[in-house]
C-alpha positions in Angstrom: -83.2 -51.7 -21.1 -83.3 -51.9 -17.3 -80.9 -54.2 -15.5 -79.9 -54.8 -11.9 -76.6 -53.4 -10.5 -75.5 -57.0 -9.9 -76.0 -57.9 -13.5 -74.2 -54.8 -14.6 -71.3 -55.6 -12.4 -71.0 -59.1 -13.9 -71.2 -58.0 -17.5 -69.7 -54.5 -17.9 -67.3 -53.5 -15.1 -63.7 -53.8 -16.5 -62.0 -54.4 -13.2 -64.7 -56.8 -11.9 -64.8 -55.0 -8.5 -68.1 -54.5 -6.9 -68.7 -50.8 -6.4 -71.5 -48.3 -6.5 -69.3 -45.7 -8.3 -70.6 -46.7 -11.7 -71.3 -44.7 -14.8 -71.2 -44.9 -18.6 -67.7 -43.9 -19.6 -66.5 -44.1 -23.2 -69.6 -46.1 -24.1 -69.3 -48.7 -21.4 -70.5 -49.1 -17.8 -67.3 -48.8 -15.7 -66.1 -47.5 -12.3 -64.3 -44.2 -12.0 -60.9 -45.8 -11.7 -61.3 -47.7 -15.0 -62.4 -44.6 -16.7 -59.3 -42.7 -15.6 -57.1 -45.7 -16.4 -58.4 -45.9 -20.0 -58.1 -42.1 -20.5 -54.4 -42.2 -19.3 -53.5 -45.1 -21.6 -55.0 -43.7 -24.8 -53.4 -40.3 -24.3 -50.0 -41.5 -23.1 -50.0 -44.8 -25.1 -48.0 -46.4 -22.3 -49.2 -49.9 -21.8 -47.5 -53.3 -21.9 -47.8 -55.2 -25.1 -48.1 -58.6 -23.4 -49.3 -60.0 -20.1 -46.3 -60.3 -17.7 -48.2 -62.9 -15.7 -48.8 -65.4 -18.5 -52.6 -64.8 -18.3 -52.6 -65.8 -14.6 -52.8 -62.1 -13.7 -54.3 -60.0 -11.0 -56.2 -56.8 -11.4 -52.9 -54.9 -11.4 -52.0 -56.2 -14.8 -52.2 -53.2 -17.1 -52.1 -55.1 -20.3 -55.0 -57.4 -19.5 -57.0 -54.5 -17.9 -56.6 -52.4 -21.1 -57.5 -55.4 -23.3 -60.8 -55.8 -21.3 -61.4 -52.1 -22.0 -61.0 -52.7 -25.7 -62.9 -56.0 -25.8 -65.9 -54.4 -24.0 -66.0 -51.6 -26.5 -64.5 -48.5 -24.8 -64.0 -45.8 -27.4 -62.8 -42.3 -27.1 -65.0 -40.0 -29.2 -63.5 -36.4 -29.4 -66.0 -33.6 -28.9 -63.4 -31.0 -29.9 -63.0 -29.6 -33.4 -60.4 -31.9 -34.9 -59.7 -29.5 -37.7 -58.1 -27.2 -35.0 -54.4 -27.8 -34.9 -54.4 -27.3 -31.2 -56.3 -30.6 -30.8 -53.6 -32.9 -32.2 -53.5 -34.8 -28.9 -57.2 -35.7 -29.2 -56.6 -36.9 -32.8 -53.6 -39.0 -31.7 -55.6 -40.6 -28.8 -58.5 -41.4 -31.2 -56.1 -43.0 -33.7 -54.4 -45.1 -30.9 -57.8 -46.2 -29.7 -58.9 -47.2 -33.2 -55.7 -49.0 -33.7 -56.3 -51.1 -30.6 -59.8 -51.9 -31.8 -58.4 -53.0 -35.2 -55.9 -55.3 -33.5 -58.7 -56.8 -31.4 -60.8 -57.3 -34.6 -57.8 -58.9 -36.4 -57.1 -61.3 -33.6 -60.8 -62.4 -33.6 -60.8 -62.9 -37.4 -57.7 -65.1 -37.1 -58.8 -67.2 -34.2 -62.5 -67.0 -33.2 -65.9 -68.0 -34.5 -69.6 -67.5 -33.6 -71.6 -70.6 -33.0 -74.9 -70.7 -34.8 -76.4 -69.2 -37.9 -78.0 -65.8 -36.9 -79.8 -63.5 -39.2 -79.0 -59.8 -39.4 -82.0 -59.0 -37.3 -80.9 -61.5 -34.6 -77.5 -59.9 -34.5 -79.0 -56.5 -34.2 -81.2 -57.6 -31.2 -78.3 -59.4 -29.5 -76.8 -56.2 -28.0 -73.3 -57.7 -28.2 -71.7 -60.8 -29.7 -69.9 -63.5 -27.7 -67.3 -65.0 -30.0 -65.4 -68.2 -29.0 -62.0 -69.6 -29.8 -61.9 -71.7 -33.0 -60.8 -75.2 -32.5 -57.3 -75.8 -34.0 -58.7 -78.3 -36.5 -61.7 -76.1 -37.5 -62.1 -76.3 -41.3 -62.2 -72.9 -43.0 -63.4 -72.4 -46.6 -64.6 -69.4 -48.5 -68.0 -69.5 -46.9 -66.7 -69.8 -43.4 -64.2 -67.1 -43.9 -66.8 -64.8 -45.4 -69.1 -65.5 -42.4 -66.5 -64.9 -39.7 -65.3 -61.8 -41.5 -68.8 -60.4 -41.5 -69.4 -61.3 -37.9 -66.2 -59.7 -36.8 -67.2 -56.5 -38.7 -70.6 -56.5 -36.8 -68.8 -57.0 -33.5 -66.5 -54.1 -34.4 -69.5 -51.9 -35.2 -71.1 -52.8 -31.8 -68.2 -50.8 -30.2 -69.2 -47.6 -31.9 -71.4 -45.1 -29.9 -73.9 -44.7 -32.8 -74.7 -48.4 -32.9 -75.4 -48.5 -29.2 -77.8 -45.5 -29.3 -80.1 -46.5 -32.3 -83.2 -48.7 -32.3 -82.9 -52.3 -33.2 -84.4 -51.9 -36.7 -82.0 -49.0 -37.6 -79.1 -51.1 -36.2 -80.1 -54.0 -38.5 -80.1 -51.6 -41.5 -76.6 -50.3 -40.6 -75.3 -53.8 -40.2 -76.8 -55.0 -43.4 -75.3 -52.3 -45.6 -72.0 -51.7 -43.8 -70.5 -55.0 -42.6 -69.4 -56.0 -46.1 -67.7 -52.6 -46.8 -65.8 -52.8 -43.5 -64.7 -56.3 -44.2 -63.4 -55.3 -47.7 -61.4 -52.3 -46.2 -59.8 -54.7 -43.7 -59.0 -57.1 -46.6 -57.4 -54.4 -48.6 -55.1 -53.3 -45.8 -54.1 -56.9 -45.2 -53.3 -57.3 -48.9 -51.2 -54.1 -48.8 -49.3 -55.2 -45.6 -48.7 -58.6 -47.2 -47.5 -57.0 -50.4 -50.1 -58.9 -52.4 -51.8 -57.7 -55.6 -55.1 -59.3 -54.7 -57.4 -59.5 -51.7 -57.8 -62.8 -49.9 -58.6 -64.2 -46.5 -55.8 -64.6 -43.9 -54.9 -68.2 -44.9 -54.8 -67.3 -48.6 -58.3 -68.5 -49.4 -59.8 -66.6 -52.3 -62.7 -64.2 -51.6 -64.7 -65.8 -54.3 -64.7 -69.3 -55.7 -62.5 -69.4 -58.8 -63.2 -71.2 -62.1 -67.0 -71.2 -61.5 -69.0 -72.0 -64.6 -70.3 -68.9 -66.4 -67.7 -66.6 -64.8 -64.8 -65.3 -66.9 -61.2 -65.1 -65.6 -61.2 -61.4 -66.4 -64.2 -60.8 -64.1 -62.7 -62.9 -61.3 -59.4 -61.0 -61.5 -61.3 -57.6 -61.3 -62.9 -58.8 -58.1 -59.5 -60.0 -56.7 -57.2 -57.2 -57.8 -59.1 -53.9 -58.3 -59.2 -52.9 -54.6 -55.8 -54.3 -53.7 -54.3 -52.4 -56.7 -55.9 -49.1 -55.7 -54.7 -49.5 -52.1 -51.2 -50.3 -53.2 -51.2 -47.3 -55.5 -52.2 -45.1 -52.7 -49.6 -46.6 -50.4 -52.2 -46.5 -47.7 -51.6 -46.6 -43.9 -53.5 -48.5 -41.2 -54.3 -45.1 -39.6 -56.0 -44.0 -42.8 -58.0 -47.2 -43.1 -59.1 -46.9 -39.5 -60.3 -43.3 -39.9 -61.7 -43.9 -43.4 -63.9 -46.7 -41.8 -65.4 -44.5 -39.1 -64.4 -40.8 -38.8 -63.9 -39.0 -42.1 -63.7 -35.6 -40.4 -60.7 -36.9 -38.3 -59.2 -38.3 -41.5 -59.2 -34.8 -43.0 -57.2 -33.4 -40.1 -54.9 -36.4 -40.2 -54.2 -35.7 -43.9 -53.6 -32.0 -43.3 -51.2 -32.7 -40.5 -49.4 -35.5 -42.2 -49.2 -34.3 -45.8 -49.4 -30.5 -45.2 -50.0 -28.8 -48.6 -51.0 -32.0 -50.3 -53.4 -33.0 -47.5 -56.6 -32.0 -49.3 -55.7 -34.0 -52.5 -54.7 -37.0 -50.3 -58.0 -36.8 -48.5 -59.9 -36.8 -51.9 -57.8 -39.8 -53.1 -58.7 -41.7 -49.9 -62.4 -40.9 -50.3 -62.3 -42.2 -53.9 -61.4 -45.6 -52.4 -65.1 -45.9 -51.4 -66.1 -46.2 -55.1 -63.7 -49.1 -55.5 -65.0 -50.8 -52.4 -68.6 -50.4 -53.6 -67.8 -51.7 -57.1 -65.9 -54.7 -55.6 -68.9 -55.5 -53.3 -71.3 -55.3 -56.3 -69.1 -57.6 -58.4 -68.9 -60.1 -55.6 -72.7 -60.1 -55.4 -73.0 -60.6 -59.2 -70.5 -63.4 -59.0 -72.6 -65.0 -56.2 -75.8 -64.7 -58.4 -74.1 -66.4 -61.3 -72.8 -69.2 -59.1 -76.4 -69.7 -57.8 -77.6 -70.4 -61.3 -75.5 -73.6 -61.1 -77.0 -74.6 -57.9 -77.2 -73.1 -54.4 -73.8 -73.2 -52.6 -73.5 -75.5 -49.6 -73.2 -74.0 -46.2 -74.7 -70.6 -47.1 -75.1 -68.6 -43.9 -78.2 -66.4 -43.2 -75.9 -63.4 -42.7 -75.5 -63.2 -46.5 -79.2 -63.2 -47.5 -81.3 -62.2 -44.4 
């Protein structure tokens, strides 16, 4: 898509400075200075964890500048062979970058929403999503949580190089079949970190409506507990979840470096988690169909059926 330099400056330049020294760096239109800044941070991992200026900052605030890099989707994609032990720095930079993207995604899940009721195709055509802060008194139920969880997963996928390069129709297919799996992986890590034996939304809301007519308690508990149980059994790490979601080749190197001789078996165990995620997603769909027989649920978003 063609756009003017002025529009590009308004929407994509991290530092907001008007300059002709622009180029696509790490998937985003930036100036050369922001490109080097981002590269230094992900390789050195030296950046402030908070804004020292209480959000009233200047362009010199490293924390806010890096957050703008993450929010705009800058992502380091190694071209080196990550199975080569000499490329550990590249793997480390990738993991740090993904960790920052995960933190941004988690913050949006906890505090943002997307106004409207878009279909998958509309999300694919959008090019990017503009999430807004949720009002403090915004009422969240299982439908709202499922909706924002899916939207945040789509927003996360928009930061991946593949998504930016494919046609709209292909993008819609990827969104349709992947957003639910990404959401479930995030739910499973949250359950593990919270030491819970079941997956749920951040405020404790169940992922499915319990005690629905025609649904057995045993079936409900399989949906709630199967994935969390497997993740707890694996004692999974956030780095493994991040790499499992996007870069399985990098996950193999991570396993070989971290677990040495048992690395290959650890890699196989982590890949087996996909089967549990797929089964959980299928069971949630079956639960939804059964509930529909008792009447269509109120507030059903187009994201779930378009």
